[in-house]
C-alpha positions in Angstrom: 35.0 72.3 55.4 33.0 69.1 53.9 33.8 65.6 55.6 33.3 63.0 53.6 32.4 59.5 54.7 32.4 56.2 53.3 28.9 54.6 53.4 29.3 50.9 53.5 26.9 48.9 51.0 25.7 45.5 52.4 26.6 42.5 49.9 22.5 41.7 49.8 22.0 45.1 48.4 24.4 44.7 45.7 23.0 41.3 45.0 19.3 42.9 44.6 21.0 45.7 42.5 22.7 43.1 40.3 19.5 40.9 39.9 17.3 43.6 38.5 19.9 45.0 36.2 20.3 41.4 34.8 16.7 40.8 34.8 15.9 44.0 32.5 18.9 43.5 30.6 17.8 39.9 30.1 14.6 40.8 28.7 16.0 43.5 26.4 18.5 40.6 25.0 16.1 37.6 24.8 12.8 38.9 24.4 13.1 39.1 20.5 13.0 35.5 19.9 9.9 33.4 20.8 9.3 30.2 19.1 5.4 29.1 19.0 3.2 27.8 16.4 -0.3 26.4 16.0 -1.4 23.3 13.7 -4.7 22.9 12.1 -6.2 20.8 9.2 -6.5 16.9 8.7 -5.1 14.0 10.5 -5.6 11.6 7.6 -2.9 10.4 5.3 -2.7 12.4 2.0 -4.3 15.4 3.3 -2.9 18.9 4.0 -1.7 20.2 7.4 -1.5 23.9 8.3 1.5 25.4 10.5 1.1 28.9 11.4 4.2 30.9 13.3 2.6 32.7 16.3 5.6 33.8 18.1 8.5 36.4 17.4 11.5 36.2 15.4 13.4 37.1 12.2 14.7 33.7 10.7 12.4 30.5 11.0 13.6 26.6 10.2 10.7 24.3 10.3 11.6 20.4 10.7 8.4 18.3 10.2 10.4 15.1 11.1 9.1 13.6 7.9 12.4 12.5 6.1 10.6 10.6 3.6 9.2 13.9 2.3 12.8 14.9 1.0 12.9 18.8 0.1 9.6 19.2 1.8 10.7 18.3 5.2 11.8 21.8 6.0 10.7 25.2 5.4 11.6 28.8 6.2 8.0 30.6 5.5 5.9 31.8 8.4 2.9 29.9 7.4 3.4 26.3 5.8 1.2 23.6 4.3 2.7 20.3 4.6 1.6 16.8 3.6 3.1 14.0 5.4 4.5 11.0 3.3 3.2 8.2 5.8 1.2 7.6 8.5 2.7 7.9 12.4 3.7 10.4 15.0 5.8 13.2 14.0 7.7 15.5 16.5 7.6 18.9 14.4 10.1 21.4 15.5 10.5 25.1 15.1 13.6 27.1 15.3 13.6 30.8 15.7 16.5 33.2 15.5 16.5 37.1 15.9 18.7 39.7 14.8 20.8 39.3 17.7 21.6 35.9 17.2 19.3 34.5 19.9 17.7 31.4 19.4 14.5 29.6 20.7 13.3 26.4 19.9 9.8 24.5 20.2 8.5 21.2 19.3 4.8 19.9 18.9 3.6 16.1 18.2 1.4 15.7 15.2 -0.3 12.1 14.5 -1.2 11.0 11.0 -3.6 8.2 10.3 -4.4 6.1 7.4 -7.8 6.6 5.5 -10.3 4.0 5.8 -11.4 2.0 2.6 -14.9 2.0 2.1 -16.8 -1.3 0.4 -19.6 -3.2 0.7 -21.4 -6.3 -1.3 -25.1 -6.6 -2.3 -27.2 -9.0 -4.2 -29.2 -7.5 -6.9 -32.9 -7.1 -5.9 -36.4 -7.7 -6.5 -38.9 -5.0 -6.2 -40.8 -5.1 -3.1 -38.3 -7.5 -1.4 -35.4 -6.7 1.2 -32.1 -6.3 -0.5 -29.3 -6.9 1.7 -26.1 -4.5 1.8 -23.1 -6.1 3.6 -20.4 -3.7 4.9 -16.6 -4.9 4.1 -14.9 -1.6 4.9 -11.6 -1.7 6.3 -9.6 0.7 8.6 -6.8 0.7 11.4 -7.4 -0.5 14.7 -6.4 2.7 16.1 -8.5 4.8 14.0 -11.8 2.6 13.4 -14.9 3.4 11.4 -17.5 5.2 13.5 -20.1 6.4 11.2 -21.7 4.9 7.8 -24.0 6.4 5.6 -25.8 4.6 2.5 -27.3 6.2 -0.1 -29.5 3.7 -2.1 -30.4 5.6 -5.2 -33.9 6.4 -4.7 -34.0 9.1 -2.3 -33.6 6.9 0.9 -30.6 6.3 3.0 -29.3 4.3 6.2 -26.5 4.8 8.9 -26.6 1.2 9.6 -23.2 -0.6 8.9 -24.9 -3.5 7.0 -28.7 -2.4 6.2 -31.5 -3.9 4.2 -33.6 -1.9 1.9 -36.9 -2.5 -0.3 -37.1 -1.1 -3.5 -40.6 0.2 -5.0 -39.6 0.7 -8.5 -37.5 -1.4 -11.1 -34.1 -0.2 -12.7 -30.7 0.6 -12.4 -29.9 2.5 -9.1 -26.8 4.3 -8.0 -25.4 3.3 -4.5 -23.1 5.1 -2.4 -21.6 4.3 0.9 -19.6 6.9 3.0 -17.5 5.8 6.0 -15.8 7.9 8.5 -13.3 7.2 11.5 -12.9 8.5 14.8 -10.4 10.7 13.6 -12.3 12.2 10.9 -10.7 10.4 8.0 -13.3 9.7 5.1 -13.8 7.4 2.1 -16.5 6.6 -0.4 -17.4 4.0 -3.0 -20.3 3.8 -5.6 -21.5 0.8 -7.1 -24.7 0.3 -9.4 -27.5 -2.3 -8.5 -30.4 -3.4 -10.6 -34.1 -4.0 -9.3 -35.8 -6.6 -11.3 -39.7 -7.1 -11.4 -41.0 -9.6 -8.8 -41.7 -12.9 -10.8 -44.9 -14.6 -10.8 -45.1 -18.6 -10.4 -47.7 -20.1 -12.6 -49.1 -23.4 -11.7 -51.6 -25.4 -13.7 -53.8 -25.9 -10.6 -53.7 -25.4 -7.1 -54.5 -29.0 -6.0 -53.8 -32.4 -7.4 -53.7 -36.1 -6.3 -50.6 -38.0 -5.8 -49.2 -39.2 -9.2 -50.8 -36.4 -11.2 -49.1 -34.0 -13.4 -48.8 -30.4 -12.4 -47.7 -27.9 -14.9 -45.4 -25.4 -13.4 -44.1 -22.2 -15.1 -42.7 -18.6 -14.2 -43.6 -15.3 -15.3 -40.9 -12.5 -15.1 -40.0 -9.3 -16.8 -37.5 -8.7 -20.1 -34.5 -9.0 -17.8 -32.7 -12.0 -19.3 -32.3 -14.8 -16.5 -29.3 -16.8 -16.7 -30.6 -19.6 -14.2 -33.8 -21.0 -12.5 -33.5 -22.9 -9.4 -36.9 -24.6 -8.1 -37.7 -26.2 -4.7 -40.6 -28.2 -4.9 -41.2 -28.8 -1.6 -40.7 -32.6 -1.4 -37.1 -32.7 -1.5 -36.9 -32.5 -5.2 -35.6 -29.6 -7.4 -35.6 -28.3 -11.0 -33.4 -25.8 -13.2 -36.0 -25.5 -15.9 -38.2 -22.5 -16.5 -41.3 -24.7 -17.4 -41.6 -28.3 -16.4 -44.0 -31.0 -15.0 -44.2 -32.0 -11.3 -45.4 -35.0 -10.0 -46.0 -35.6 -6.0 -45.8 -39.1 -4.5 -47.4 -38.0 -1.2 -50.2 -35.7 -0.1 -50.1 -32.6 1.8 -49.2 -29.2 1.5 -46.4 -28.2 -0.5 -44.2 -25.0 -0.4 -42.9 -24.2 -3.7 -39.9 -21.7 -4.0 -37.9 -20.3 -7.0 -34.8 -18.5 -7.1 -33.8 -16.6 -10.4 -30.4 -15.5 -11.3 -30.0 -12.8 -14.0 -27.1 -12.0 -16.5 
């Protein structure tokens, strides 16, 4: 004859049993939906950004928080390419749903910056003399220009913002400036420069007495000159190519001339 006894189960044992069952059951139900993704690509306005789903799930809903992009503000693909419609910070959301109807959601922030605008000014150069290049490029304050690269069209270059360069040959040169910001946004601009032959000042003599006539002329290449500007070193000036100068005082006179080409 068997004698059956009731064995009491303490409440703590029941809790542990319930927790274990719930834990494994919860993993079975909720482990199929995991929203996660990676972002790569450019942070510059107008460039492509790549979104790759790296989680688990059956149905995906992307929300790029870019309402101005209209139809392209959302997608259901696993891997998506998106071009943001403006600069700014965008809190991108991914919603993942599995076959059991369980949902997981994740957000990541992505910032988009304006590209810089490359530009510079210069004055056409004479051979052997330094030509000045002045940077006038612009960029946003939160994305400043960090690097410059000038290509002078004769095989030489410079990383300065506003460099000088002396050419060793005449003719047209194709210039290019490339700029890049701290966020890697780039722009470039190309311009043409003409290098002219250096002029030669021709004087009738190298010494005269006050009141005597000094014949002044200039010799330059075949490029058309539209203006001559002579500084005769005594406070007088002339805009003629060839003329006669008289000095009223003795002493060393430093003569200078500036040519403007068409």
